[in-house]
VEXDREN-2710 file (C-alpha; in Angstrom, 1 decimal):
% VEXDREN-2710
k/r/px/py/pz
1/MET/-8.9/1.6/-2.5
2/THR/-6.6/-1.1/-3.9
3/VAL/-2.3/-1.2/-4.1
4/GLN/0.3/-2.9/-5.7
5/ALA/3.3/-4.3/-3.9
6/SER/5.4/-2.2/-6.5
7/GLU/3.5/0.9/-5.2
8/LEU/4.6/0.8/-2.1
9/VAL/8.6/0.0/-2.8
10/LYS/8.2/3.2/-5.1
11/GLY/6.7/5.2/-2.7
12/ILE/9.5/4.6/0.2
13/ALA/12.3/4.6/-2.6
14/LYS/13.6/7.6/-1.6
15/LEU/13.6/7.0/2.2
16/ALA/15.2/3.3/1.9
17/SER/17.8/4.3/-0.5
18/LEU/21.0/2.1/0.1
19/PRO/24.0/4.2/0.6
20/GLU/26.1/4.8/-2.0
21/VAL/29.4/2.6/-0.8
22/CYS/26.8/-0.5/-1.2
23/ILE/25.5/0.4/-4.6
24/ARG/29.2/1.0/-5.9
25/VAL/30.0/-2.7/-4.5
26/ASN/27.2/-4.2/-5.9
27/GLU/28.2/-3.0/-9.3
28/MET/32.1/-3.6/-8.9
29/VAL/31.7/-7.1/-7.6
30/ASP/30.0/-8.2/-11.0
31/ASP/32.9/-6.1/-13.2
32/PRO/35.6/-8.4/-13.7
33/ARG/37.9/-5.3/-13.9
34/SER/37.3/-4.8/-9.9
35/SER/40.1/-6.0/-8.0
36/ALA/39.8/-6.9/-4.2
37/ALA/42.0/-3.8/-3.6
38/ASP/39.6/-1.7/-6.0
39/ILE/36.5/-2.8/-3.3
40/GLY/38.2/-2.2/-0.3
41/ARG/39.3/1.4/-1.2
42/VAL/35.6/1.9/-1.9
43/ILE/34.6/0.7/1.2
44/SER/37.0/2.1/3.2
45/ARG/35.5/5.4/2.3
46/ASP/32.6/4.5/4.8
47/THR/34.4/4.1/8.3
48/ALA/31.7/3.0/10.3
49/LEU/30.7/0.3/7.8
50/THR/34.5/-0.8/7.8
51/ALA/34.5/-1.6/11.2
52/GLN/31.4/-3.4/11.0
53/LEU/32.4/-5.7/8.4
54/LEU/36.0/-6.1/10.0
55/ARG/34.5/-6.9/13.6
56/MET/32.2/-9.8/11.2
57/ALA/35.3/-10.7/9.7
58/ASN/37.1/-11.4/12.8
59/SER/34.0/-13.0/14.5
60/ALA/33.1/-16.6/15.1
61/PHE/31.0/-16.9/12.2
62/TYR/34.7/-17.0/10.0
63/ASN/36.6/-18.1/12.5
64/PHE/40.1/-16.9/10.6
65/PRO/43.4/-18.5/12.1
66/SER/44.5/-15.2/11.8
67/LYS/43.7/-11.6/12.3
68/VAL/41.7/-9.8/9.0
69/ASP/43.0/-6.2/10.0
70/THR/42.2/-4.9/6.2
71/ILE/39.1/-4.6/3.8
72/SER/41.0/-5.5/0.9
73/ARG/42.2/-8.4/2.9
74/ALA/38.6/-9.3/4.2
75/VAL/37.7/-9.3/0.2
76/THR/40.5/-11.9/-0.1
77/VAL/39.6/-14.3/2.5
78/VAL/35.9/-13.7/2.6
79/GLY/35.2/-13.4/-0.8
80/GLU/33.8/-10.8/-3.2
81/ARG/30.4/-11.9/-3.3
82/GLU/30.1/-12.7/-0.1
83/LEU/31.3/-9.6/1.3
84/ARG/28.8/-7.8/-1.1
85/TYR/25.6/-9.5/0.7
86/LEU/27.5/-8.7/4.0
87/VAL/27.8/-5.2/2.7
88/LEU/23.9/-5.4/1.4
89/ALA/23.1/-6.6/5.2
90/LEU/24.6/-4.0/7.2
91/SER/23.6/-1.0/4.6
92/ALA/19.9/-2.5/4.9
93/VAL/20.0/-2.6/8.5
94/ARG/21.4/1.0/8.6
95/THR/18.9/2.3/6.1
96/PHE/15.6/1.2/7.8
97/THR/16.3/2.3/11.2
98/GLN/16.1/5.7/9.8
99/ILE/12.7/5.1/8.6
100/PRO/9.7/5.9/10.9
101/VAL/8.0/2.9/12.1
102/GLU/5.5/3.3/14.6
103/MET/3.8/-0.2/15.0
104/ILE/6.8/-2.6/15.8
105/ASN/9.7/-2.2/18.4
106/MET/12.4/-2.1/15.7
107/ALA/14.9/-3.7/18.4
108/SER/12.8/-7.2/18.4
109/PHE/12.2/-6.7/14.9
110/TRP/15.9/-6.8/14.4
111/ARG/16.9/-9.3/17.1
112/HIS/14.2/-11.6/15.3
113/SER/15.9/-10.9/11.8
114/VAL/19.1/-11.8/13.3
115/TYR/18.4/-14.9/15.3
116/CYS/16.3/-15.9/11.9
117/GLY/19.8/-15.5/9.9
118/VAL/22.0/-17.0/11.8
119/MET/19.3/-20.0/11.9
120/ALA/19.7/-19.5/7.9
121/ARG/23.3/-19.8/7.9
122/LEU/24.2/-22.7/10.2
123/VAL/21.3/-24.8/8.5
124/ALA/23.1/-23.9/5.1
125/SER/25.9/-25.3/6.2
126/HIS/24.0/-28.2/7.6
127/CYS/22.7/-28.7/3.7
128/HIS/26.4/-28.4/2.6
129/VAL/25.0/-25.4/0.6
130/LEU/28.3/-23.6/-0.6
131/HIS/28.9/-20.1/0.4
132/SER/26.4/-19.7/3.2
133/GLU/27.2/-15.9/3.7
134/ARG/24.2/-15.3/1.1
135/LEU/21.4/-17.5/3.6
136/PHE/22.6/-15.0/6.7
137/VAL/21.5/-12.0/4.5
138/ALA/18.5/-13.4/3.2
139/GLY/17.3/-14.5/6.9
140/LEU/18.1/-10.9/8.3
141/LEU/16.5/-9.6/5.1
142/HIS/13.2/-11.5/5.3
143/ASP/11.0/-9.4/6.5
144/LEU/11.9/-6.1/5.3
145/GLY/8.7/-5.8/3.7
146/LYS/6.9/-5.7/6.9
147/LEU/8.6/-2.4/7.5
148/VAL/7.8/-1.1/4.4
149/MET/4.0/-1.8/4.7
150/MET/4.3/-0.8/8.5
151/ASN/5.6/2.9/6.8
152/ARG/3.5/3.2/3.8
153/ILE/0.2/1.7/5.0
154/PRO/0.3/1.6/8.8
155/GLU/-3.8/1.6/9.6
156/ARG/-4.2/-1.4/7.0
157/GLU/-1.3/-3.1/8.0
158/LYS/-2.7/-2.9/11.4
159/ILE/-5.6/-5.1/10.2
160/ALA/-3.6/-7.2/8.9
161/LEU/-1.8/-8.1/12.5
162/THR/-5.3/-7.7/14.1
163/GLN/-6.8/-10.0/12.0
164/SER/-3.6/-12.6/12.5
165/ILE/-3.7/-12.4/15.8
166/GLU/-7.3/-12.7/16.5
167/GLY/-8.0/-15.2/14.2
168/GLU/-4.9/-17.7/14.8
169/LYS/-3.8/-17.2/11.0
170/GLU/0.0/-16.4/10.0
171/LEU/0.7/-12.6/9.2
172/HIS/1.2/-13.6/5.7
173/ILE/-2.1/-14.9/4.9
174/ALA/-4.2/-12.1/6.5
175/GLU/-2.1/-9.9/4.3
176/GLN/-2.8/-12.0/0.9
177/GLU/-6.7/-12.0/2.0
178/LEU/-6.7/-8.1/2.4
179/PHE/-4.0/-6.6/0.0
180/GLY/-3.5/-9.7/-2.8
181/PHE/0.2/-10.3/-1.7
182/ASP/2.2/-10.1/1.6
183/HIS/5.2/-8.5/2.9
184/ALA/7.3/-11.1/1.2
185/GLU/6.4/-10.1/-2.1
186/VAL/7.3/-6.4/-1.0
187/GLY/10.2/-7.3/0.4
188/SER/11.4/-9.0/-2.8
189/VAL/10.6/-6.1/-5.0
190/LEU/12.2/-3.6/-3.0
191/LEU/15.1/-6.0/-3.0
192/GLN/14.9/-6.1/-7.0
193/GLN/14.7/-2.1/-7.1
194/TRP/18.3/-2.3/-5.3
195/ASN/19.5/-4.4/-7.8
196/ILE/20.3/-7.5/-6.0
197/PRO/20.9/-10.8/-7.0
198/ALA/17.8/-12.3/-8.5
199/ALA/18.2/-15.7/-6.3
200/LEU/18.7/-13.6/-3.0
201/CYS/15.3/-11.5/-4.2
202/GLU/13.0/-15.0/-4.8
203/THR/14.4/-16.5/-1.4
204/VAL/12.8/-13.6/0.2
205/ALA/9.8/-13.5/-1.8
206/CYS/9.2/-17.3/-1.1
207/HIS/9.8/-18.0/2.4
208/HIS/6.9/-18.5/3.7
209/ASP/5.3/-20.3/0.0
210/ILE/8.3/-22.5/-1.1
211/SER/6.4/-24.3/-3.8
212/LYS/6.2/-20.7/-5.7
213/ALA/10.3/-21.1/-5.6
214/GLU/12.1/-21.9/-9.0
215/GLU/15.6/-21.4/-8.8
216/ALA/16.4/-20.6/-5.4
217/ARG/14.0/-23.4/-3.7
218/LEU/16.6/-24.7/-1.0
219/ASP/17.6/-21.3/-0.2
220/ALA/14.2/-20.4/0.5
221/ALA/13.4/-23.7/2.3
222/VAL/16.4/-22.9/4.1
223/VAL/15.2/-19.2/5.3
224/HIS/11.4/-21.1/6.2
225/ILE/12.5/-23.5/8.6
226/ALA/14.8/-20.8/10.0
227/ASN/12.1/-18.4/10.3
228/VAL/9.6/-21.0/11.7
229/VAL/12.5/-21.8/14.4
230/ALA/13.1/-18.2/15.1
231/ASN/9.2/-17.4/15.7
232/ARG/9.3/-20.5/17.9
233/ALA/12.0/-19.2/20.2
234/GLU/10.1/-16.0/20.9
235/LEU/6.9/-17.7/22.1
236/ALA/6.4/-16.9/25.9
237/GLU/7.5/-20.2/28.1
238/ASP/3.6/-20.2/29.4
239/TYR/2.3/-20.2/25.5
240/GLU/-0.2/-23.0/25.2
241/GLY/-1.3/-22.1/21.2
242/PRO/-0.2/-24.4/18.3
243/LEU/3.1/-23.8/17.6
244/PRO/4.7/-22.2/14.3
245/GLU/4.7/-25.3/11.6
246/VAL/7.7/-26.1/9.2
247/ASP/6.4/-26.5/5.8
248/PRO/6.7/-30.7/4.8
249/MET/8.3/-29.3/1.6
250/ALA/11.2/-27.7/3.5
251/TRP/11.8/-30.8/5.1
252/GLU/12.3/-32.8/2.0
253/ILE/13.9/-30.3/0.4
254/THR/16.8/-29.9/2.4
255/GLY/16.8/-33.4/4.1
256/LEU/16.3/-31.9/7.4
257/ASN/14.3/-32.6/10.2
258/GLU/12.7/-31.9/13.7
259/GLU/15.6/-33.6/15.7
260/LYS/18.4/-32.1/13.6
261/MET/17.0/-28.8/14.3
262/LEU/17.2/-29.6/18.2
263/GLU/21.1/-30.0/17.2
264/ILE/21.2/-26.4/15.0
265/THR/19.3/-24.6/17.6
266/ASP/22.1/-25.4/20.3
267/GLU/24.9/-24.0/17.9
268/ALA/22.8/-21.0/17.3
269/ALA/23.0/-19.0/20.4
270/PRO/26.8/-18.2/20.8
271/LEU/26.6/-17.4/17.1
272/PHE/23.3/-15.0/17.5
273/ALA/25.0/-13.1/20.6
274/GLU/28.1/-12.3/18.6
275/SER/26.1/-11.4/15.8
276/TRP/23.3/-9.3/17.8
277/ALA/26.4/-7.4/19.8
278/MET/27.8/-6.3/15.8
279/ILE/23.8/-5.2/14.7
280/GLN/22.9/-3.6/18.0
281/PRO/24.7/-0.5/17.9
282/ILE/23.5/0.3/14.4
283/VAL/19.7/-0.4/15.9
284/ARG/20.3/1.6/18.8
285/HIS/22.5/4.8/17.5
286/ALA/19.6/5.2/14.9
END
């Protein structure tokens, strides 16, 4: 039986629908008639989301000199488009922690995702990318397609996982061989369904194969590097197998190298600890 990425997403659409506040913010950011105060009022209706966003705005991620104590102030200092991405990130985590996935430890999944997001934002800043918050979100959401596949076709995805481990091939390659698509494509299709900006969808779709990227090639290269670094960080100390490798094209596009990544990795530790402290309660209380 063949299946398409779009069919998997269609099958999970009702389970994985974003909360109304996220959909509304997404619309308002693209509407020039909406002010920071208007967006702030919509977000403030969700008290949990408000608290999480204010905590993030006051974190080391932004390092603002004075306390950000209202959402309208957060919209002003962080920026409407950047806050849109943060609302999406927190909403997506909350949405997917409520979906049954038996094949994976959700805390481990989101730890990897948060670390990848932190690394992506740092890598982006070293590449002088403007508005690097979107790279945190792209890194955080880069593997959403795995959760869709594990929910919709768990037995077949288990075969891909086994082939990946036993054949020492990357999971996305095993998926491509089995299904004709991989979790990156599935995640991208889901983001498209959510009406997320095309550049972010392409970044997620191409983070394993950046040669396929067109408009978001730099963003895809950044998330690719961040994902490789995150995967390496999770290897056991006694691991003796081959290390995940960065695509040479990613080094060429970003102008970075392995030596520079060691410096960036050192920067990541405190930011990861703070970011995980913000995301972990959502995961734990799902």
